[in-house]
C-alpha positions as CSV (number, residue, x, y, z in Angstrom):
1,M,-205.9,-60.4,-73.7
2,Q,-203.1,-58.9,-71.6
3,P,-202.1,-60.4,-68.2
4,L,-203.2,-58.3,-65.3
5,T,-199.9,-58.7,-63.6
6,E,-196.6,-60.4,-64.0
7,I,-197.6,-62.8,-61.3
8,K,-199.2,-66.1,-62.4
9,F,-200.6,-69.2,-60.7
10,P,-198.0,-71.9,-60.2
11,T,-198.4,-75.5,-61.4
12,D,-197.8,-77.1,-58.0
13,P,-200.3,-76.6,-55.1
14,S,-197.3,-76.4,-52.7
15,D,-196.1,-73.3,-54.5
16,L,-199.3,-71.3,-54.1
17,T,-198.7,-68.1,-52.1
18,P,-200.8,-65.4,-50.6
19,S,-199.3,-62.9,-53.1
20,V,-200.8,-64.6,-56.1
21,F,-204.2,-64.6,-54.6
22,T,-203.8,-61.0,-53.7
23,A,-202.9,-60.2,-57.3
24,A,-206.0,-62.1,-58.6
25,M,-208.5,-60.9,-56.1
26,S,-207.5,-57.3,-55.6
27,V,-208.3,-56.4,-59.2
28,D,-212.0,-56.0,-58.3
29,R,-211.3,-55.3,-54.6
30,P,-208.6,-52.6,-54.5
31,G,-206.6,-52.8,-51.3
32,L,-207.3,-56.4,-50.6
33,V,-204.4,-58.4,-49.1
34,V,-204.4,-62.1,-48.7
35,T,-202.0,-62.9,-45.8
36,D,-202.1,-66.7,-45.5
37,L,-203.5,-69.8,-47.1
38,E,-204.0,-73.5,-46.4
39,V,-204.4,-76.1,-49.2
40,V,-207.2,-78.4,-48.2
41,Q,-207.4,-80.7,-51.2
42,A,-206.5,-80.9,-54.8
43,F,-208.5,-82.6,-57.6
44,Y,-206.7,-83.5,-60.9
45,A,-208.3,-83.6,-64.3
46,A,-209.1,-86.9,-66.0
47,T,-209.6,-88.7,-62.7
48,G,-213.4,-88.7,-62.8
49,Q,-213.6,-85.7,-60.5
50,A,-212.5,-83.0,-63.0
51,S,-212.4,-82.9,-66.8
52,T,-210.2,-80.3,-68.5
53,A,-209.0,-78.3,-65.5
54,D,-207.7,-79.0,-62.0
55,R,-209.3,-77.8,-58.8
56,V,-207.7,-76.8,-55.4
57,I,-209.8,-76.2,-52.3
58,L,-208.1,-73.6,-50.0
59,N,-208.7,-71.6,-46.8
60,L,-207.6,-68.0,-47.2
61,E,-206.9,-65.4,-44.5
62,Y,-207.2,-61.7,-45.3
63,S,-205.5,-58.7,-43.7
64,K,-207.8,-56.7,-41.4
65,E,-205.7,-53.6,-41.7
66,G,-206.5,-50.5,-43.7
67,A,-208.2,-50.8,-47.0
68,S,-208.0,-54.6,-46.9
69,A,-210.4,-54.8,-44.1
70,A,-213.2,-53.2,-46.1
71,A,-212.2,-55.0,-49.3
72,A,-212.4,-58.4,-47.6
73,E,-215.9,-57.8,-46.2
74,G,-218.1,-60.6,-47.3
75,L,-215.4,-62.8,-48.8
76,P,-215.4,-66.4,-47.6
77,R,-212.5,-68.2,-46.0
78,R,-213.0,-71.3,-48.1
79,V,-212.6,-70.9,-51.9
80,V,-211.9,-73.1,-54.9
81,L,-209.1,-72.4,-57.3
82,K,-209.8,-73.7,-60.8
83,T,-206.4,-73.9,-62.5
84,M,-203.8,-76.0,-64.4
85,L,-201.5,-78.2,-62.3
86,V,-198.5,-80.2,-63.7
87,A,-199.4,-79.8,-67.4
88,P,-202.1,-78.4,-69.7
89,H,-205.2,-80.6,-70.1
90,A,-206.7,-78.5,-72.9
91,P,-205.6,-75.7,-75.3
92,A,-204.9,-72.3,-73.6
93,V,-207.8,-70.7,-75.5
94,M,-210.3,-72.7,-73.3
95,Y,-208.8,-71.3,-70.1
96,E,-208.6,-67.7,-71.5
97,T,-212.3,-68.0,-72.5
98,E,-213.4,-69.0,-69.1
99,V,-211.4,-66.3,-67.4
100,R,-212.9,-63.6,-69.6
101,F,-216.4,-65.0,-69.3
102,Y,-216.3,-64.6,-65.5
103,R,-214.5,-61.3,-65.7
104,E,-216.3,-59.6,-68.6
105,I,-219.7,-61.3,-69.0
106,K,-221.0,-62.8,-65.9
107,P,-221.3,-59.6,-63.9
108,H,-223.8,-58.3,-66.4
109,V,-226.1,-61.4,-66.5
110,P,-228.5,-62.4,-63.7
111,F,-228.2,-66.2,-63.7
112,E,-226.9,-68.7,-61.2
113,T,-223.2,-69.5,-61.3
114,P,-220.5,-69.9,-58.6
115,A,-219.5,-66.5,-57.1
116,Y,-216.4,-65.2,-58.7
117,Y,-213.6,-63.6,-56.7
118,G,-210.8,-63.1,-59.2
119,A,-208.7,-64.6,-62.0
120,L,-205.3,-64.4,-63.8
121,F,-204.4,-65.7,-67.2
122,D,-200.9,-65.8,-68.7
123,P,-201.0,-65.8,-72.5
124,D,-197.4,-67.0,-72.9
125,S,-197.8,-70.2,-70.9
126,G,-201.6,-70.6,-70.9
127,Q,-201.4,-70.8,-67.1
128,F,-204.5,-69.6,-65.5
129,G,-206.4,-69.5,-62.2
130,I,-210.0,-68.6,-61.3
131,V,-210.9,-68.1,-57.7
132,L,-214.5,-69.2,-57.1
133,E,-216.8,-70.0,-54.2
134,D,-216.7,-73.5,-52.8
135,L,-220.2,-74.7,-53.7
136,A,-219.9,-77.4,-51.0
137,D,-220.5,-74.6,-48.5
138,R,-224.0,-74.3,-49.9
139,G,-224.6,-78.0,-49.9
140,V,-225.2,-78.1,-53.7
141,V,-225.5,-81.4,-55.6
142,F,-223.5,-82.0,-58.8
143,P,-225.8,-84.2,-61.0
144,N,-224.9,-86.6,-63.8
145,V,-226.8,-88.8,-66.2
146,T,-227.0,-91.7,-63.7
147,M,-229.4,-89.4,-61.6
148,P,-233.0,-88.5,-62.5
149,T,-233.7,-84.8,-63.4
150,S,-237.0,-83.5,-62.3
151,M,-239.2,-81.2,-64.5
152,G,-238.6,-78.4,-62.0
153,Q,-234.9,-78.8,-62.3
154,I,-234.8,-78.8,-66.1
155,R,-237.1,-75.7,-66.2
156,S,-234.7,-74.0,-63.8
157,L,-231.8,-74.8,-66.1
158,L,-233.7,-73.5,-69.1
159,R,-234.5,-70.2,-67.2
160,N,-230.8,-69.8,-66.6
161,L,-229.9,-70.3,-70.2
162,A,-232.7,-68.0,-71.4
163,A,-231.5,-65.3,-69.0
164,L,-228.0,-65.4,-70.7
165,H,-229.4,-65.8,-74.2
166,A,-232.0,-63.0,-73.9
167,K,-229.4,-60.6,-72.6
168,Y,-227.4,-60.8,-75.8
169,W,-230.0,-61.9,-78.3
170,E,-228.9,-60.5,-81.7
171,S,-227.0,-57.8,-79.8
172,P,-224.5,-55.5,-81.5
173,K,-222.1,-56.4,-78.7
174,L,-221.6,-59.8,-80.4
175,E,-219.6,-58.1,-83.1
176,S,-217.9,-55.5,-80.8
177,D,-217.3,-56.4,-77.2
178,F,-217.4,-60.1,-77.9
179,A,-215.6,-60.2,-81.2
180,W,-212.8,-62.1,-79.5
181,M,-215.1,-65.1,-79.0
182,A,-215.4,-68.0,-81.5
183,T,-218.5,-68.8,-83.5
184,P,-219.7,-72.2,-84.6
185,K,-218.0,-71.7,-88.0
186,G,-214.6,-71.1,-86.6
187,G,-212.1,-69.4,-84.2
188,G,-211.0,-70.6,-80.8
189,M,-211.8,-74.2,-80.0
190,E,-214.1,-74.5,-83.0
191,E,-211.0,-74.6,-85.2
192,L,-209.6,-77.5,-83.2
193,F,-213.0,-79.4,-83.5
194,K,-212.5,-79.5,-87.3
195,G,-209.7,-82.0,-86.9
196,L,-210.8,-84.4,-84.3
197,V,-211.8,-87.4,-86.3
198,P,-208.5,-89.2,-85.6
199,A,-209.0,-88.7,-81.8
200,I,-212.6,-90.0,-82.0
201,M,-211.5,-93.0,-84.0
202,G,-208.8,-93.7,-81.4
203,H,-211.4,-93.8,-78.7
204,I,-213.6,-96.1,-80.7
205,E,-210.7,-98.5,-81.5
206,A,-209.8,-98.7,-77.9
207,E,-213.4,-99.1,-76.7
208,P,-215.5,-101.0,-79.2
209,W,-218.7,-100.4,-77.1
210,R,-218.7,-96.9,-78.6
211,A,-219.0,-98.3,-82.1
212,E,-221.8,-100.6,-81.0
213,I,-223.9,-97.6,-79.8
214,L,-223.3,-95.7,-83.0
215,E,-224.1,-98.6,-85.3
216,P,-227.9,-97.9,-85.6
217,L,-227.1,-94.5,-87.2
218,G,-225.7,-96.3,-90.2
219,R,-223.2,-93.5,-90.7
220,S,-219.4,-93.5,-90.4
221,V,-217.6,-91.3,-87.9
222,P,-216.0,-89.1,-90.6
223,D,-219.5,-88.7,-92.2
224,L,-221.0,-87.7,-88.8
225,H,-218.2,-85.2,-88.3
226,E,-218.7,-83.8,-91.7
227,D,-222.5,-83.5,-91.1
228,M,-221.8,-81.7,-87.8
229,L,-219.4,-79.2,-89.6
230,K,-222.1,-78.4,-92.2
231,I,-224.6,-77.7,-89.5
232,A,-222.1,-75.6,-87.5
233,A,-221.2,-73.5,-90.5
234,G,-224.8,-73.2,-91.6
235,P,-227.8,-73.1,-89.1
236,L,-225.7,-72.7,-86.0
237,E,-223.7,-69.9,-87.5
238,Q,-226.7,-68.1,-89.0
239,G,-228.7,-67.9,-85.8
240,P,-230.7,-66.4,-84.2
241,R,-227.4,-65.6,-82.6
242,T,-226.6,-64.8,-79.0
243,L,-223.9,-65.5,-76.4
244,L,-223.7,-69.2,-75.5
245,H,-222.5,-71.2,-72.5
246,G,-221.2,-73.6,-75.2
247,D,-221.0,-76.9,-73.3
248,T,-224.3,-77.4,-71.5
249,H,-224.2,-81.1,-70.7
250,L,-225.7,-82.1,-67.3
251,G,-222.3,-82.5,-65.7
252,N,-221.7,-78.7,-66.1
253,T,-224.6,-77.9,-63.8
254,Y,-225.4,-78.0,-60.1
255,L,-228.5,-78.3,-58.0
256,T,-229.2,-75.8,-55.2
257,A,-232.2,-75.6,-52.8
258,G,-235.4,-77.1,-54.0
259,D,-235.4,-77.4,-57.8
260,E,-233.1,-74.5,-58.5
261,T,-230.0,-75.0,-60.5
262,G,-226.8,-73.3,-61.7
263,L,-224.3,-73.5,-64.6
264,L,-220.6,-74.2,-64.4
265,D,-217.6,-74.4,-66.8
266,F,-217.6,-71.7,-69.4
267,Q,-214.5,-72.8,-71.3
268,L,-216.3,-73.3,-74.6
269,S,-218.4,-70.1,-74.5
270,L,-219.0,-68.6,-77.9
271,R,-221.3,-66.6,-80.1
272,G,-223.9,-68.6,-82.1
273,C,-227.3,-70.0,-82.4
274,Y,-229.1,-70.5,-79.1
275,S,-230.2,-74.1,-80.0
276,R,-226.7,-75.6,-79.4
277,D,-227.1,-74.8,-75.7
278,L,-230.8,-75.7,-75.5
279,T,-230.7,-79.1,-77.3
280,Y,-227.5,-80.3,-75.5
281,I,-229.0,-79.7,-72.0
282,L,-232.4,-81.3,-72.9
283,T,-230.7,-84.4,-74.4
284,T,-228.2,-85.0,-71.6
285,A,-230.3,-84.0,-68.6
286,L,-233.3,-86.2,-69.5
287,S,-233.6,-89.9,-70.0
288,V,-234.5,-90.9,-73.5
289,E,-238.1,-91.6,-72.4
290,D,-238.4,-88.3,-70.6
291,R,-236.9,-86.4,-73.4
292,R,-239.3,-88.0,-75.9
293,K,-242.2,-87.2,-73.7
294,H,-241.4,-83.6,-72.7
295,E,-239.0,-82.0,-75.2
296,R,-241.6,-80.1,-77.2
297,E,-243.2,-78.6,-74.1
298,L,-239.8,-77.7,-72.7
299,I,-238.7,-76.0,-75.9
300,E,-242.0,-74.0,-75.7
301,F,-241.2,-73.2,-72.0
302,Y,-237.7,-71.9,-73.1
303,L,-239.2,-69.8,-75.9
304,G,-241.6,-68.3,-73.3
305,E,-238.7,-67.4,-71.1
306,L,-237.1,-65.6,-74.0
307,D,-240.3,-63.6,-74.5
308,R,-240.3,-62.7,-70.8
309,G,-236.6,-61.7,-71.1
310,G,-237.5,-59.1,-73.6
311,V,-236.5,-60.8,-76.9
312,A,-238.4,-58.9,-79.6
313,K,-238.6,-61.7,-82.2
314,V,-238.9,-65.1,-80.5
315,P,-238.5,-68.1,-82.9
316,T,-241.6,-70.0,-83.7
317,M,-242.0,-73.5,-82.5
318,D,-241.5,-74.8,-86.1
319,E,-238.3,-72.9,-86.4
320,A,-237.1,-74.0,-83.0
321,W,-237.9,-77.6,-83.7
322,L,-235.9,-77.7,-86.9
323,L,-232.9,-76.2,-85.1
324,H,-233.4,-78.7,-82.3
325,R,-233.1,-81.6,-84.8
326,Q,-230.0,-80.1,-86.3
327,S,-228.3,-79.1,-83.1
328,A,-228.3,-82.7,-81.7
329,Y,-225.2,-83.4,-83.8
330,W,-222.8,-81.2,-81.8
331,G,-223.4,-82.9,-78.5
332,L,-222.7,-86.3,-79.9
333,V,-219.7,-85.7,-82.2
334,I,-217.9,-83.1,-80.2
335,G,-219.4,-83.2,-76.7
336,W,-218.9,-86.9,-76.1
337,L,-217.3,-88.9,-78.9
338,T,-214.2,-86.8,-78.3
339,C,-214.3,-87.2,-74.5
340,P,-211.9,-89.7,-73.0
341,T,-213.7,-92.2,-70.7
342,A,-211.2,-91.4,-68.0
343,N,-212.7,-87.9,-67.6
344,Y,-216.0,-89.1,-66.2
345,G,-215.9,-92.9,-66.1
346,R,-217.6,-95.4,-68.4
347,E,-221.1,-95.4,-66.9
348,I,-221.5,-91.6,-67.4
349,T,-219.7,-91.5,-70.8
350,E,-221.7,-94.4,-72.2
351,E,-225.1,-93.0,-71.1
352,N,-224.3,-89.6,-72.6
353,I,-223.4,-91.2,-75.9
354,L,-226.5,-93.4,-75.8
355,R,-228.8,-90.4,-75.3
356,L,-227.1,-88.3,-77.9
357,T,-227.2,-91.1,-80.5
358,Q,-230.8,-91.8,-79.8
359,I,-232.0,-88.3,-80.4
360,L,-230.4,-88.3,-83.8
361,I,-232.4,-91.4,-84.6
362,D,-235.7,-90.2,-83.0
363,L,-235.6,-86.8,-84.7
364,D,-234.4,-88.0,-88.1
365,S,-231.6,-85.5,-87.7
366,L,-229.6,-87.0,-90.6
367,E,-232.3,-85.7,-92.9
368,T,-231.7,-82.1,-91.8
369,V,-228.0,-81.7,-92.8
370,P,-227.5,-78.9,-95.3
371,A,-226.4,-80.0,-98.8
């Protein structure tokens, strides 16, 4: 991916200038000129308020002269800049993936995400910036596993996923337009995931409560990781394949009016089997009791949404259930055992690991690992 301009977002909020926002936002709005900005607040990763990227809330002013007046029509004064301050918190491929998702994919899929106003990515430094709407202006709620999720909310999340999945279900574009994206078997961040056992063990040694949660599985971390890799290279690679969000835990969602929801954070988007997205959101959004009670009906609901979205060959419930059992591995091993507690705090981290461990037990997922 080539940079759109020689300009890139700086690593210090005090160095942000109108010109860098003009460069990012005028790509899709030719003639737009940002004349002034005010930094309202900055949130840094690994503080419990952000995970692998930093966020800056700003007020922008736009030129009302010439072409800029028309280009600025409808743009908000308050925006959020998702970026990297001080130092990288994740590999550059994560940032590039999210920039390209918003730029190349989101405009073509009708599902709820923050409004996108522009982005820059510098491949040499990995420095990036994505200009998005400030969801606080809509009064949205950012849920986590300490909060209950209603059946209306989880169905809304499944409708959003099904809209994305149906759009690219077994599409030829997966091998052409989106050939740059990783698959469960490899590429992008999936390559990094193959070597994370030492990092996971480091978290467990520092925080013994993690080992206590995993103990009922009767399986070592290296063995769980190996199981996950076999499933990734097998069922999750083979499909049915589509374009995935890639990291659908509850913390990457938001609640709008009523029971409606949206999806955030597309840094791990990839091509692969739909069930990675589906199982991860069902497991993290619902308490263990609610998941046990409703997971079958919710999978059936999702399959119905695929049918309504025009998917010609929707998986059967038996096919979907087996993939559900297998897909539970990824959320535990990669989604949360690799996650530093500082990213979200112990209460949220522990509850996610509990839920993801329990589904492996409930569904006998260890019995579904390919030989």
